[in-house]
BADRENKOL-240747 format. One line per field, with one value per atom (N, C-alpha, C): residue number from 1; residue in one letter; atom name; x, y, z. Coordinates in steps of 0.02 Angstrom, whole numbers, always signed. Layout:
<pts>
nr <- NUM / ...
rest <- A / ...
atom <- CA / ...
px <- X / ...
py <- Y / ...
pz <- Z / ...
</pts>
This chain:
<pts>
nr <- 1 / 1 / 1 / 2 / 2 / 2 / 3 / 3 / 3 / 4 / 4 / 4 / 5 / 5 / 5 / 6 / 6 / 6 / 7 / 7 / 7 / 8 / 8 / 8 / 9 / 9 / 9 / 10 / 10 / 10 / 11 / 11 / 11 / 12 / 12 / 12 / 13 / 13 / 13 / 14 / 14 / 14 / 15 / 15 / 15 / 16 / 16 / 16 / 17 / 17 / 17 / 18 / 18 / 18 / 19 / 19 / 19 / 20 / 20 / 20 / 21 / 21 / 21 / 22 / 22 / 22 / 23 / 23 / 23 / 24 / 24 / 24 / 25 / 25 / 25 / 26 / 26 / 26 / 27 / 27 / 27 / 28 / 28 / 28 / 29 / 29 / 29 / 30 / 30 / 30 / 31 / 31 / 31 / 32 / 32 / 32 / 33 / 33 / 33 / 34 / 34 / 34 / 35 / 35 / 35 / 36 / 36 / 36 / 37 / 37 / 37 / 38 / 38 / 38 / 39 / 39 / 39 / 40 / 40 / 40 / 41 / 41 / 41 / 42 / 42 / 42 / 43 / 43 / 43 / 44 / 44 / 44 / 45 / 45 / 45 / 46 / 46 / 46 / 47 / 47 / 47 / 48 / 48 / 48 / 49 / 49 / 49 / 50 / 50 / 50 / 51 / 51 / 51 / 52 / 52 / 52 / 53 / 53 / 53 / 54 / 54 / 54 / 55 / 55 / 55 / 56 / 56 / 56 / 57 / 57 / 57 / 58 / 58 / 58 / 59 / 59 / 59 / 60 / 60 / 60 / 61 / 61 / 61 / 62 / 62 / 62 / 63 / 63 / 63 / 64 / 64 / 64 / 65 / 65 / 65 / 66 / 66 / 66 / 67 / 67 / 67 / 68 / 68 / 68 / 69 / 69 / 69 / 70 / 70 / 70 / 71 / 71 / 71 / 72 / 72 / 72 / 73 / 73 / 73 / 74 / 74 / 74 / 75 / 75 / 75 / 76 / 76 / 76 / 77 / 77 / 77 / 78 / 78 / 78 / 79 / 79 / 79 / 80 / 80 / 80 / 81 / 81 / 81 / 82 / 82 / 82 / 83 / 83 / 83 / 84 / 84 / 84 / 85 / 85 / 85 / 86 / 86 / 86 / 87 / 87 / 87 / 88 / 88 / 88 / 89 / 89 / 89 / 90 / 90 / 90 / 91 / 91 / 91 / 92 / 92 / 92 / 93 / 93 / 93 / 94 / 94 / 94 / 95 / 95 / 95 / 96 / 96 / 96 / 97 / 97 / 97 / 98 / 98 / 98 / 99 / 99 / 99 / 100 / 100 / 100 / 101 / 101 / 101 / 102 / 102 / 102 / 103 / 103 / 103 / 104 / 104 / 104 / 105 / 105 / 105 / 106 / 106 / 106 / 107 / 107 / 107 / 108 / 108 / 108 / 109 / 109 / 109 / 110 / 110 / 110 / 111 / 111 / 111 / 112 / 112 / 112 / 113 / 113 / 113 / 114 / 114 / 114 / 115 / 115 / 115 / 116 / 116 / 116 / 117 / 117 / 117 / 118 / 118 / 118 / 119 / 119 / 119 / 120 / 120 / 120 / 121 / 121 / 121 / 122 / 122 / 122 / 123 / 123 / 123 / 124 / 124 / 124 / 125 / 125 / 125 / 126 / 126 / 126 / 127 / 127 / 127 / 128 / 128 / 128 / 129 / 129 / 129 / 130 / 130 / 130 / 131 / 131 / 131 / 132 / 132 / 132 / 133 / 133 / 133 / 134 / 134 / 134 / 135 / 135 / 135 / 136 / 136 / 136 / 137 / 137 / 137 / 138 / 138 / 138 / 139 / 139 / 139 / 140 / 140 / 140
rest <- M / M / M / A / A / A / T / T / T / L / L / L / Y / Y / Y / N / N / N / K / K / K / I / I / I / R / R / R / E / E / E / V / V / V / A / A / A / L / L / L / N / N / N / N / N / N / K / K / K / M / M / M / P / P / P / E / E / E / F / F / F / E / E / E / F / F / F / Y / Y / Y / V / V / V / I / I / I / R / R / R / Y / Y / Y / D / D / D / I / I / I / N / N / N / K / K / K / R / R / R / D / D / D / I / I / I / E / E / E / M / M / M / W / W / W / N / N / N / I / I / I / F / F / F / N / N / N / N / N / N / W / W / W / L / L / L / L / L / L / A / A / A / G / G / G / S / S / S / V / V / V / F / F / F / L / L / L / N / N / N / C / C / C / K / K / K / K / K / K / Y / Y / Y / L / L / L / R / R / R / Y / Y / Y / K / K / K / K / K / K / D / D / D / Y / Y / Y / T / T / T / L / L / L / E / E / E / N / N / N / L / L / L / R / R / R / E / E / E / D / D / D / I / I / I / R / R / R / E / E / E / D / D / D / I / I / I / M / M / M / W / W / W / Q / Q / Q / E / E / E / C / C / C / S / S / S / R / R / R / V / V / V / E / E / E / Y / Y / Y / E / E / E / I / I / I / S / S / S / A / A / A / G / G / G / D / D / D / P / P / P / F / F / F / P / P / P / R / R / R / D / D / D / V / V / V / S / S / S / E / E / E / L / L / L / K / K / K / K / K / K / V / V / V / D / D / D / A / A / A / Y / Y / Y / W / W / W / Q / Q / Q / A / A / A / L / L / L / P / P / P / N / N / N / L / L / L / N / N / N / I / I / I / I / I / I / T / T / T / D / D / D / M / M / M / C / C / C / I / I / I / E / E / E / R / R / R / T / T / T / R / R / R / K / K / K / F / F / F / L / L / L / K / K / K / E / E / E / G / G / G / K / K / K / K / K / K / E / E / E / N / N / N / G / G / G / F / F / F / D / D / D / V / V / V
atom <- N / CA / C / N / CA / C / N / CA / C / N / CA / C / N / CA / C / N / CA / C / N / CA / C / N / CA / C / N / CA / C / N / CA / C / N / CA / C / N / CA / C / N / CA / C / N / CA / C / N / CA / C / N / CA / C / N / CA / C / N / CA / C / N / CA / C / N / CA / C / N / CA / C / N / CA / C / N / CA / C / N / CA / C / N / CA / C / N / CA / C / N / CA / C / N / CA / C / N / CA / C / N / CA / C / N / CA / C / N / CA / C / N / CA / C / N / CA / C / N / CA / C / N / CA / C / N / CA / C / N / CA / C / N / CA / C / N / CA / C / N / CA / C / N / CA / C / N / CA / C / N / CA / C / N / CA / C / N / CA / C / N / CA / C / N / CA / C / N / CA / C / N / CA / C / N / CA / C / N / CA / C / N / CA / C / N / CA / C / N / CA / C / N / CA / C / N / CA / C / N / CA / C / N / CA / C / N / CA / C / N / CA / C / N / CA / C / N / CA / C / N / CA / C / N / CA / C / N / CA / C / N / CA / C / N / CA / C / N / CA / C / N / CA / C / N / CA / C / N / CA / C / N / CA / C / N / CA / C / N / CA / C / N / CA / C / N / CA / C / N / CA / C / N / CA / C / N / CA / C / N / CA / C / N / CA / C / N / CA / C / N / CA / C / N / CA / C / N / CA / C / N / CA / C / N / CA / C / N / CA / C / N / CA / C / N / CA / C / N / CA / C / N / CA / C / N / CA / C / N / CA / C / N / CA / C / N / CA / C / N / CA / C / N / CA / C / N / CA / C / N / CA / C / N / CA / C / N / CA / C / N / CA / C / N / CA / C / N / CA / C / N / CA / C / N / CA / C / N / CA / C / N / CA / C / N / CA / C / N / CA / C / N / CA / C / N / CA / C / N / CA / C / N / CA / C / N / CA / C / N / CA / C / N / CA / C / N / CA / C / N / CA / C / N / CA / C / N / CA / C / N / CA / C / N / CA / C / N / CA / C / N / CA / C / N / CA / C / N / CA / C / N / CA / C / N / CA / C / N / CA / C / N / CA / C / N / CA / C / N / CA / C / N / CA / C / N / CA / C / N / CA / C / N / CA / C / N / CA / C
px <- +414 / +444 / +389 / +397 / +338 / +357 / +303 / +311 / +317 / +342 / +353 / +274 / +230 / +163 / +143 / +155 / +145 / +185 / +257 / +288 / +261 / +246 / +229 / +155 / +101 / +50 / +51 / +105 / +123 / +130 / +178 / +215 / +149 / +122 / +64 / +5 / -9 / -87 / -74 / -2 / +10 / +44 / +38 / +61 / +145 / +175 / +247 / +288 / +262 / +312 / +288 / +341 / +316 / +269 / +241 / +193 / +218 / +224 / +250 / +195 / +218 / +171 / +198 / +155 / +175 / +110 / +80 / +7 / +6 / -42 / -58 / -129 / -145 / -204 / -249 / -294 / -336 / -424 / -452 / -519 / -553 / -595 / -637 / -705 / -709 / -769 / -834 / -829 / -890 / -909 / -859 / -874 / -890 / -866 / -864 / -823 / -770 / -717 / -647 / -613 / -544 / -516 / -468 / -437 / -371 / -341 / -269 / -270 / -224 / -213 / -152 / -139 / -76 / -71 / -9 / -1 / +13 / +21 / +49 / -7 / -61 / -126 / -142 / -96 / -98 / -48 / -76 / -29 / +19 / +2 / +45 / +106 / +98 / +151 / +198 / +155 / +187 / +237 / +203 / +248 / +308 / +298 / +350 / +410 / +377 / +431 / +472 / +433 / +463 / +523 / +497 / +551 / +604 / +590 / +653 / +696 / +674 / +706 / +751 / +715 / +760 / +810 / +803 / +844 / +920 / +894 / +953 / +983 / +954 / +991 / +1029 / +1017 / +1054 / +1110 / +1092 / +1149 / +1170 / +1194 / +1207 / +1270 / +1318 / +1360 / +1333 / +1282 / +1253 / +1183 / +1152 / +1101 / +1102 / +1116 / +1137 / +1078 / +1080 / +1033 / +993 / +1036 / +1008 / +970 / +978 / +947 / +881 / +881 / +834 / +771 / +801 / +763 / +727 / +764 / +729 / +667 / +686 / +635 / +572 / +583 / +538 / +485 / +527 / +494 / +447 / +477 / +436 / +382 / +393 / +317 / +271 / +293 / +248 / +207 / +257 / +230 / +167 / +197 / +163 / +90 / +82 / +15 / -16 / +14 / -20 / -25 / +17 / +3 / -51 / -79 / -134 / -194 / -211 / -270 / -320 / -378 / -423 / -440 / -441 / -453 / -398 / -330 / -284 / -270 / -316 / -312 / -352 / -322 / -368 / -346 / -393 / -383 / -353 / -310 / -268 / -273 / -272 / -258 / -297 / -301 / -339 / -395 / -414 / -481 / -532 / -533 / -588 / -571 / -567 / -545 / -595 / -579 / -626 / -654 / -604 / -622 / -593 / -617 / -578 / -534 / -518 / -461 / -398 / -401 / -348 / -324 / -361 / -342 / -295 / -245 / -190 / -213 / -204 / -219 / -162 / -176 / -121 / -130 / -89 / -99 / -59 / -59 / -13 / +48 / +61 / +136 / +169 / +137 / +161 / +169 / +129 / +139 / +202 / +213 / +267 / +328 / +334 / +392 / +457 / +433 / +485 / +509 / +470 / +489 / +515 / +548 / +560 / +627 / +675 / +726 / +711 / +651 / +627 / +585 / +548 / +515 / +566 / +616 / +657 / +696 / +711 / +745 / +704 / +635 / +591 / +576 / +569 / +558 / +621 / +673 / +738 / +737 / +719 / +728 / +676 / +611 / +559 / +568 / +607 / +614 / +665 / +725 / +784 / +753 / +709 / +684 / +634 / +607 / +554 / +588 / +643 / +680 / +718 / +738 / +773 / +734 / +667 / +621 / +601 / +589 / +567 / +608 / +683 / +719 / +724 / +722 / +725 / +660 / +605 / +540 / +513 / +511 / +479 / +518 / +590 / +637 / +619 / +599 / +590 / +619 / +641 / +668 / +619 / +584 / +540 / +582
py <- +3679 / +3659 / +3646 / +3594 / +3577 / +3618 / +3631 / +3676 / +3613 / +3636 / +3589 / +3553 / +3598 / +3567 / +3512 / +3510 / +3468 / +3403 / +3403 / +3353 / +3313 / +3347 / +3323 / +3288 / +3318 / +3300 / +3226 / +3237 / +3176 / +3110 / +3118 / +3063 / +3042 / +3076 / +3069 / +3026 / +3056 / +3030 / +2969 / +2953 / +2907 / +2845 / +2856 / +2802 / +2780 / +2837 / +2829 / +2854 / +2829 / +2843 / +2800 / +2790 / +2744 / +2770 / +2722 / +2748 / +2766 / +2828 / +2854 / +2848 / +2832 / +2831 / +2873 / +2913 / +2943 / +2957 / +2930 / +2955 / +2993 / +3048 / +3089 / +3081 / +3118 / +3113 / +3186 / +3179 / +3223 / +3215 / +3269 / +3264 / +3267 / +3215 / +3205 / +3240 / +3295 / +3338 / +3304 / +3257 / +3230 / +3167 / +3139 / +3073 / +3101 / +3162 / +3189 / +3146 / +3128 / +3076 / +3093 / +3078 / +3072 / +3012 / +3029 / +2960 / +2978 / +2916 / +2919 / +2927 / +2976 / +3004 / +3005 / +2970 / +2969 / +3041 / +3080 / +3150 / +3143 / +3088 / +3077 / +3057 / +3049 / +3041 / +3115 / +3164 / +3232 / +3204 / +3215 / +3196 / +3253 / +3316 / +3360 / +3362 / +3332 / +3315 / +3267 / +3206 / +3150 / +3149 / +3192 / +3192 / +3233 / +3301 / +3341 / +3305 / +3265 / +3231 / +3182 / +3148 / +3090 / +3121 / +3178 / +3216 / +3235 / +3260 / +3293 / +3236 / +3177 / +3114 / +3092 / +3084 / +3068 / +3097 / +3176 / +3222 / +3208 / +3195 / +3183 / +3116 / +3074 / +2997 / +3014 / +3052 / +3070 / +3123 / +3170 / +3229 / +3239 / +3205 / +3191 / +3261 / +3265 / +3312 / +3386 / +3399 / +3470 / +3474 / +3418 / +3425 / +3382 / +3412 / +3373 / +3331 / +3290 / +3267 / +3326 / +3374 / +3437 / +3468 / +3476 / +3520 / +3472 / +3420 / +3375 / +3376 / +3368 / +3377 / +3439 / +3501 / +3558 / +3565 / +3539 / +3534 / +3501 / +3443 / +3397 / +3435 / +3469 / +3509 / +3564 / +3602 / +3655 / +3627 / +3567 / +3536 / +3511 / +3486 / +3479 / +3533 / +3584 / +3652 / +3682 / +3671 / +3712 / +3675 / +3607 / +3565 / +3560 / +3553 / +3538 / +3580 / +3638 / +3690 / +3725 / +3735 / +3786 / +3777 / +3709 / +3695 / +3668 / +3687 / +3667 / +3590 / +3557 / +3501 / +3451 / +3482 / +3432 / +3458 / +3495 / +3518 / +3481 / +3480 / +3453 / +3507 / +3497 / +3532 / +3485 / +3510 / +3456 / +3506 / +3473 / +3492 / +3450 / +3485 / +3463 / +3437 / +3364 / +3330 / +3364 / +3418 / +3461 / +3522 / +3556 / +3628 / +3678 / +3733 / +3776 / +3827 / +3827 / +3865 / +3843 / +3853 / +3816 / +3860 / +3913 / +3951 / +3909 / +3874 / +3832 / +3779 / +3767 / +3702 / +3731 / +3688 / +3704 / +3683 / +3717 / +3699 / +3655 / +3603 / +3557 / +3528 / +3547 / +3535 / +3471 / +3451 / +3393 / +3410 / +3467 / +3484 / +3494 / +3505 / +3521 / +3439 / +3393 / +3321 / +3292 / +3309 / +3284 / +3309 / +3376 / +3402 / +3377 / +3351 / +3313 / +3244 / +3224 / +3157 / +3176 / +3236 / +3245 / +3201 / +3186 / +3142 / +3072 / +3050 / +2989 / +2983 / +3030 / +3040 / +3043 / +3083 / +3093 / +3028 / +2992 / +2924 / +2862 / +2874 / +2818 / +2840 / +2907 / +2923 / +2908 / +2922 / +2899 / +2827 / +2795 / +2714 / +2688 / +2711 / +2691 / +2716 / +2778 / +2804 / +2761 / +2746 / +2708 / +2633 / +2601 / +2533 / +2541 / +2588 / +2600 / +2605 / +2649 / +2656 / +2600 / +2576 / +2496 / +2451 / +2432 / +2388 / +2404 / +2469 / +2491 / +2479 / +2486 / +2480 / +2391 / +2361 / +2288 / +2252 / +2273 / +2243 / +2269 / +2326 / +2361 / +2392 / +2393 / +2423 / +2495 / +2535 / +2601 / +2638 / +2697 / +2753 / +2806 / +2807 / +2865 / +2931
pz <- +3012 / +3078 / +3129 / +3156 / +3202 / +3285 / +3302 / +3376 / +3418 / +3480 / +3534 / +3547 / +3549 / +3564 / +3511 / +3466 / +3399 / +3414 / +3433 / +3443 / +3509 / +3562 / +3606 / +3597 / +3572 / +3538 / +3502 / +3452 / +3412 / +3450 / +3497 / +3530 / +3580 / +3612 / +3657 / +3631 / +3572 / +3547 / +3496 / +3477 / +3443 / +3485 / +3550 / +3600 / +3587 / +3571 / +3554 / +3604 / +3670 / +3733 / +3787 / +3837 / +3889 / +3940 / +3970 / +4020 / +4086 / +4115 / +4170 / +4227 / +4295 / +4357 / +4409 / +4430 / +4498 / +4526 / +4578 / +4600 / +4670 / +4651 / +4711 / +4739 / +4783 / +4811 / +4785 / +4756 / +4721 / +4746 / +4747 / +4745 / +4684 / +4669 / +4602 / +4615 / +4575 / +4589 / +4566 / +4513 / +4481 / +4531 / +4561 / +4608 / +4682 / +4691 / +4761 / +4807 / +4781 / +4825 / +4823 / +4862 / +4857 / +4822 / +4781 / +4746 / +4734 / +4715 / +4694 / +4617 / +4592 / +4527 / +4500 / +4436 / +4411 / +4382 / +4395 / +4365 / +4291 / +4266 / +4200 / +4155 / +4185 / +4141 / +4108 / +4114 / +4084 / +4029 / +3954 / +3901 / +3891 / +3900 / +3889 / +3941 / +3998 / +4046 / +4029 / +4019 / +3999 / +3936 / +3886 / +3830 / +3828 / +3857 / +3882 / +3901 / +3969 / +4017 / +3960 / +3928 / +3880 / +3830 / +3805 / +3754 / +3791 / +3843 / +3892 / +3909 / +3926 / +3952 / +3885 / +3830 / +3764 / +3756 / +3754 / +3747 / +3793 / +3866 / +3917 / +3893 / +3865 / +3856 / +3788 / +3745 / +3680 / +3704 / +3747 / +3738 / +3817 / +3850 / +3913 / +3929 / +3880 / +3887 / +3896 / +3855 / +3848 / +3886 / +3908 / +3942 / +4003 / +4057 / +4118 / +4153 / +4194 / +4245 / +4279 / +4306 / +4345 / +4295 / +4225 / +4175 / +4173 / +4160 / +4163 / +4213 / +4264 / +4341 / +4337 / +4322 / +4328 / +4273 / +4208 / +4159 / +4190 / +4208 / +4233 / +4304 / +4344 / +4393 / +4353 / +4313 / +4283 / +4240 / +4214 / +4172 / +4223 / +4282 / +4334 / +4359 / +4363 / +4388 / +4333 / +4280 / +4223 / +4218 / +4226 / +4220 / +4284 / +4332 / +4407 / +4459 / +4450 / +4509 / +4507 / +4572 / +4574 / +4534 / +4513 / +4460 / +4517 / +4526 / +4565 / +4565 / +4497 / +4499 / +4518 / +4534 / +4570 / +4639 / +4683 / +4749 / +4793 / +4853 / +4915 / +4979 / +5025 / +5073 / +5131 / +5167 / +5221 / +5283 / +5334 / +5405 / +5463 / +5515 / +5571 / +5563 / +5579 / +5552 / +5598 / +5645 / +5672 / +5672 / +5615 / +5615 / +5631 / +5677 / +5703 / +5639 / +5586 / +5527 / +5480 / +5417 / +5355 / +5334 / +5364 / +5353 / +5376 / +5421 / +5452 / +5411 / +5361 / +5317 / +5265 / +5239 / +5189 / +5130 / +5066 / +5011 / +4982 / +4948 / +4932 / +4848 / +4819 / +4753 / +4726 / +4670 / +4642 / +4639 / +4615 / +4614 / +4677 / +4734 / +4810 / +4835 / +4804 / +4826 / +4795 / +4731 / +4687 / +4695 / +4713 / +4728 / +4773 / +4825 / +4868 / +4839 / +4786 / +4759 / +4685 / +4676 / +4601 / +4585 / +4619 / +4612 / +4589 / +4629 / +4622 / +4552 / +4537 / +4472 / +4418 / +4423 / +4369 / +4349 / +4397 / +4388 / +4352 / +4374 / +4347 / +4267 / +4265 / +4190 / +4143 / +4162 / +4130 / +4112 / +4172 / +4154 / +4113 / +4125 / +4068 / +3989 / +3991 / +3929 / +3900 / +3930 / +3906 / +3885 / +3924 / +3913 / +3849 / +3845 / +3788 / +3727 / +3722 / +3657 / +3644 / +3690 / +3686 / +3657 / +3684 / +3664 / +3592 / +3585 / +3515 / +3451 / +3464 / +3418 / +3408 / +3461 / +3441 / +3412 / +3447 / +3418 / +3354 / +3353 / +3290 / +3242 / +3259 / +3208 / +3197 / +3239 / +3231 / +3291 / +3270 / +3323 / +3329 / +3390 / +3403 / +3420
</pts>
């Protein structure tokens, strides 16, 4: 029996899932610059969200929209919260002390948009599954 991690890995690495997009601001340490970054570039997050959306589309009576939204929130928190590579400092442009700056991570930026993210992921999953059955004759 495959673990959830192995299922996520299989769909992500074999491109058996739609492309999700939601951009946040982050600081790229290597470029030493601020950039717009798609939180779904993280294959563990994208794969988990895709499998949860598939579950929602197939079992709506047992797995409600609220369940899906909460699982997506937890997935984003699990992968994006309090990780230094997804954080920036924000605040007054001329702080007297750096302690006045607030640490902002990708999770904090995504949270107010959770309804939009959830709706987008459902629609892209629905379209992906429909196109996959028509064009390729397979069900992922």
